A tleap script that builds the chain and sets N, CA, C and O, in Angstrom:
source leaprc.protein.ff14SB
mol = sequence {
  NMET ALA ILE ALA ILE LYS ASN ILE PRO VAL
  LEU ASN LYS THR SER ALA LYS ALA PHE VAL
  GLN GLN ALA ASP ASN ALA SER LYS LYS LYS
  THR VAL VAL ASN PHE SER SER GLN VAL LYS
  SER ALA LYS ASN ILE LEU GLU LYS ALA LYS
  LEU CLYS
}
set mol.1.N position { 0.413 -1.235 -0.055 }
set mol.1.CA position { 0.333 -0.217 0.184 }
set mol.1.C position { 1.138 1.143 -0.097 }
set mol.1.O position { 2.367 1.189 -0.165 }
set mol.2.N position { 0.205 2.345 -0.266 }
set mol.2.CA position { 1.476 3.345 -0.360 }
set mol.2.C position { 1.246 4.939 0.003 }
set mol.2.O position { 0.402 5.776 -0.317 }
set mol.3.N position { 1.777 4.937 0.378 }
set mol.3.CA position { 1.941 6.193 1.388 }
set mol.3.C position { 1.567 7.691 0.970 }
set mol.3.O position { 2.454 8.357 0.435 }
set mol.4.N position { 0.339 8.248 1.175 }
set mol.4.CA position { 0.431 9.787 0.592 }
set mol.4.C position { 1.729 10.409 0.491 }
set mol.4.O position { 2.739 10.026 1.081 }
set mol.5.N position { 1.643 11.366 -0.273 }
set mol.5.CA position { 3.005 12.639 0.042 }
set mol.5.C position { 2.116 13.589 -0.381 }
set mol.5.O position { 1.376 13.822 -1.337 }
set mol.6.N position { 2.657 14.342 1.315 }
set mol.6.CA position { 2.018 15.848 1.805 }
set mol.6.C position { 2.791 16.387 0.621 }
set mol.6.O position { 3.868 16.214 0.050 }
set mol.7.N position { 1.218 17.455 0.507 }
set mol.7.CA position { 2.343 18.750 0.144 }
set mol.7.C position { 2.735 20.132 0.971 }
set mol.7.O position { 2.054 20.754 1.786 }
set mol.8.N position { 3.966 20.375 0.516 }
set mol.8.CA position { 5.186 21.428 0.937 }
set mol.8.C position { 3.933 22.592 1.322 }
set mol.8.O position { 3.050 22.890 0.518 }
set mol.9.N position { 4.007 22.961 2.198 }
set mol.9.CA position { 3.565 24.423 2.619 }
set mol.9.C position { 4.092 25.866 1.875 }
set mol.9.O position { 5.310 26.033 1.923 }
set mol.10.N position { 3.236 27.003 1.143 }
set mol.10.CA position { 3.678 27.872 0.316 }
set mol.10.C position { 3.316 29.002 0.958 }
set mol.10.O position { 2.121 29.169 1.201 }
set mol.11.N position { 4.070 29.768 1.266 }
set mol.11.CA position { 4.065 31.151 1.474 }
set mol.11.C position { 3.317 31.865 0.671 }
set mol.11.O position { 3.819 31.881 -0.452 }
set mol.12.N position { 1.829 32.778 0.775 }
set mol.12.CA position { 1.418 33.692 0.094 }
set mol.12.C position { 1.228 34.681 0.241 }
set mol.12.O position { 0.929 34.883 1.417 }
set mol.13.N position { 1.223 36.123 -0.741 }
set mol.13.CA position { 1.558 37.290 -0.497 }
set mol.13.C position { 1.671 38.090 1.060 }
set mol.13.O position { 2.782 38.220 1.572 }
set mol.14.N position { 0.463 38.592 1.736 }
set mol.14.CA position { 0.553 38.721 3.477 }
set mol.14.C position { 1.766 37.889 4.216 }
set mol.14.O position { 2.754 38.163 4.899 }
set mol.15.N position { 1.105 36.682 3.671 }
set mol.15.CA position { 2.148 35.736 4.851 }
set mol.15.C position { 3.209 35.422 4.210 }
set mol.15.O position { 4.071 35.093 5.025 }
set mol.16.N position { 3.673 35.343 2.880 }
set mol.16.CA position { 5.035 35.864 2.220 }
set mol.16.C position { 5.890 37.340 2.477 }
set mol.16.O position { 7.106 37.456 2.325 }
set mol.17.N position { 5.198 38.148 2.791 }
set mol.17.CA position { 5.886 39.531 3.201 }
set mol.17.C position { 5.802 39.580 4.460 }
set mol.17.O position { 6.185 40.663 4.903 }
set mol.18.N position { 5.355 38.629 5.459 }
set mol.18.CA position { 5.383 38.657 6.891 }
set mol.18.C position { 6.632 38.242 7.058 }
set mol.18.O position { 7.472 38.904 7.668 }
set mol.19.N position { 6.940 36.657 6.315 }
set mol.19.CA position { 7.729 36.019 6.970 }
set mol.19.C position { 9.521 36.512 5.977 }
set mol.19.O position { 10.640 36.004 5.904 }
set mol.20.N position { 8.818 37.771 5.393 }
set mol.20.CA position { 10.461 38.231 4.726 }
set mol.20.C position { 10.690 39.108 5.343 }
set mol.20.O position { 11.778 39.089 5.919 }
set mol.21.N position { 10.006 40.020 5.486 }
set mol.21.CA position { 10.088 41.197 7.120 }
set mol.21.C position { 10.391 40.500 8.250 }
set mol.21.O position { 11.459 40.847 8.755 }
set mol.22.N position { 9.900 39.774 8.721 }
set mol.22.CA position { 11.306 39.193 10.083 }
set mol.22.C position { 12.097 38.683 9.846 }
set mol.22.O position { 13.093 38.677 10.570 }
set mol.23.N position { 12.030 38.131 8.909 }
set mol.23.CA position { 13.442 37.739 8.298 }
set mol.23.C position { 14.319 38.368 8.765 }
set mol.23.O position { 15.199 38.247 9.616 }
set mol.24.N position { 13.641 39.670 7.495 }
set mol.24.CA position { 14.958 41.035 8.073 }
set mol.24.C position { 15.135 41.535 9.169 }
set mol.24.O position { 16.233 41.899 9.590 }
set mol.25.N position { 13.811 41.635 9.916 }
set mol.25.CA position { 14.296 41.922 10.880 }
set mol.25.C position { 15.319 41.293 12.208 }
set mol.25.O position { 16.141 41.763 12.994 }
set mol.26.N position { 14.683 39.890 11.899 }
set mol.26.CA position { 16.273 39.142 12.711 }
set mol.26.C position { 17.586 39.351 12.364 }
set mol.26.O position { 18.457 39.653 13.181 }
set mol.27.N position { 17.856 39.126 10.576 }
set mol.27.CA position { 19.425 39.177 9.278 }
set mol.27.C position { 19.495 41.356 11.019 }
set mol.27.O position { 20.406 41.390 11.846 }
set mol.28.N position { 18.650 42.276 10.984 }
set mol.28.CA position { 19.089 43.398 11.385 }
set mol.28.C position { 19.802 43.269 12.806 }
set mol.28.O position { 20.623 44.120 13.148 }
set mol.29.N position { 19.430 42.047 13.736 }
set mol.29.CA position { 19.210 41.821 15.464 }
set mol.29.C position { 20.643 41.100 15.304 }
set mol.29.O position { 20.469 39.976 15.774 }
set mol.30.N position { 21.996 41.213 14.856 }
set mol.30.CA position { 22.767 40.293 15.340 }
set mol.30.C position { 23.903 40.383 16.422 }
set mol.30.O position { 24.664 40.870 15.586 }
set mol.31.N position { 24.389 40.354 17.127 }
set mol.31.CA position { 25.094 40.300 18.487 }
set mol.31.C position { 25.966 39.503 18.381 }
set mol.31.O position { 26.021 38.374 17.895 }
set mol.32.N position { 26.914 40.377 19.039 }
set mol.32.CA position { 28.305 39.589 19.318 }
set mol.32.C position { 28.464 39.445 21.000 }
set mol.32.O position { 28.174 40.295 21.842 }
set mol.33.N position { 29.080 37.948 21.234 }
set mol.33.CA position { 29.419 37.304 22.243 }
set mol.33.C position { 30.404 36.903 22.496 }
set mol.33.O position { 30.991 36.151 21.718 }
set mol.34.N position { 30.969 37.307 23.789 }
set mol.34.CA position { 31.922 37.610 24.274 }
set mol.34.C position { 32.308 36.506 25.210 }
set mol.34.O position { 31.899 36.511 26.371 }
set mol.35.N position { 33.377 35.200 24.566 }
set mol.35.CA position { 33.425 33.945 25.128 }
set mol.35.C position { 34.923 34.215 26.494 }
set mol.35.O position { 35.577 33.475 27.228 }
set mol.36.N position { 34.866 35.632 26.214 }
set mol.36.CA position { 37.037 35.565 27.037 }
set mol.36.C position { 36.883 34.534 28.444 }
set mol.36.O position { 37.838 33.837 28.788 }
set mol.37.N position { 35.573 34.523 29.208 }
set mol.37.CA position { 35.472 34.038 30.296 }
set mol.37.C position { 35.661 32.681 30.263 }
set mol.37.O position { 36.662 32.117 30.703 }
set mol.38.N position { 34.469 32.002 29.614 }
set mol.38.CA position { 35.038 30.781 28.961 }
set mol.38.C position { 36.476 30.255 28.421 }
set mol.38.O position { 36.727 29.071 28.644 }
set mol.39.N position { 37.749 31.283 27.511 }
set mol.39.CA position { 38.438 31.098 27.543 }
set mol.39.C position { 39.136 30.605 28.468 }
set mol.39.O position { 39.515 29.434 28.431 }
set mol.40.N position { 39.485 31.635 29.692 }
set mol.40.CA position { 39.740 31.816 30.546 }
set mol.40.C position { 40.003 30.550 31.694 }
set mol.40.O position { 40.940 30.092 32.347 }
set mol.41.N position { 38.092 30.230 31.428 }
set mol.41.CA position { 38.097 28.533 31.919 }
set mol.41.C position { 38.998 27.567 31.624 }
set mol.41.O position { 39.908 26.967 32.194 }
set mol.42.N position { 38.429 27.596 30.470 }
set mol.42.CA position { 39.416 26.616 30.021 }
set mol.42.C position { 41.116 26.053 29.738 }
set mol.42.O position { 41.701 24.972 29.673 }
set mol.43.N position { 41.477 27.626 29.615 }
set mol.43.CA position { 43.107 27.167 30.074 }
set mol.43.C position { 43.264 27.418 31.324 }
set mol.43.O position { 44.443 27.610 31.621 }
set mol.44.N position { 42.706 27.473 31.966 }
set mol.44.CA position { 43.148 26.495 33.449 }
set mol.44.C position { 42.643 25.934 33.516 }
set mol.44.O position { 42.794 25.724 34.719 }
set mol.45.N position { 41.775 25.120 33.157 }
set mol.45.CA position { 41.962 23.334 33.075 }
set mol.45.C position { 42.501 22.675 32.318 }
set mol.45.O position { 42.790 21.510 32.591 }
set mol.46.N position { 42.802 23.270 31.088 }
set mol.46.CA position { 43.754 23.082 30.447 }
set mol.46.C position { 45.629 22.838 31.238 }
set mol.46.O position { 46.484 21.973 31.044 }
set mol.47.N position { 45.595 23.965 32.050 }
set mol.47.CA position { 46.806 23.839 32.612 }
set mol.47.C position { 47.169 23.273 33.663 }
set mol.47.O position { 48.224 22.662 33.833 }
set mol.48.N position { 46.211 23.469 34.513 }
set mol.48.CA position { 45.721 22.091 35.771 }
set mol.48.C position { 45.883 20.249 35.646 }
set mol.48.O position { 46.232 19.410 36.476 }
set mol.49.N position { 45.325 20.114 33.795 }
set mol.49.CA position { 45.748 18.675 33.264 }
set mol.49.C position { 46.549 19.014 32.864 }
set mol.49.O position { 46.639 18.167 31.976 }
set mol.50.N position { 47.892 20.032 32.622 }
set mol.50.CA position { 49.015 20.015 31.961 }
set mol.50.C position { 48.830 18.990 30.502 }
set mol.50.O position { 49.236 17.871 30.190 }
set mol.51.N position { 47.862 20.207 29.735 }
set mol.51.CA position { 47.672 19.205 28.538 }
set mol.51.C position { 48.367 20.524 27.954 }
set mol.51.O position { 48.918 20.301 26.876 }
set mol.52.N position { 48.496 22.081 28.487 }
set mol.52.CA position { 48.717 22.894 27.152 }
set mol.52.C position { 50.277 24.106 28.163 }
set mol.52.O position { 50.865 24.995 27.546 }
savepdb mol mol.pdb
quit
């Protein structure tokens, strides 16, 4: 017995415009993550383990 293939949802008119606008807004909200404290912790762990 064959399994029916489901249709892929397609955005039309207003929903497509809203999606594009939300994607543009999300791409403008880029942030920078500061990992300096995690790097410092990792260096301490490696020094204690004598791996570095």
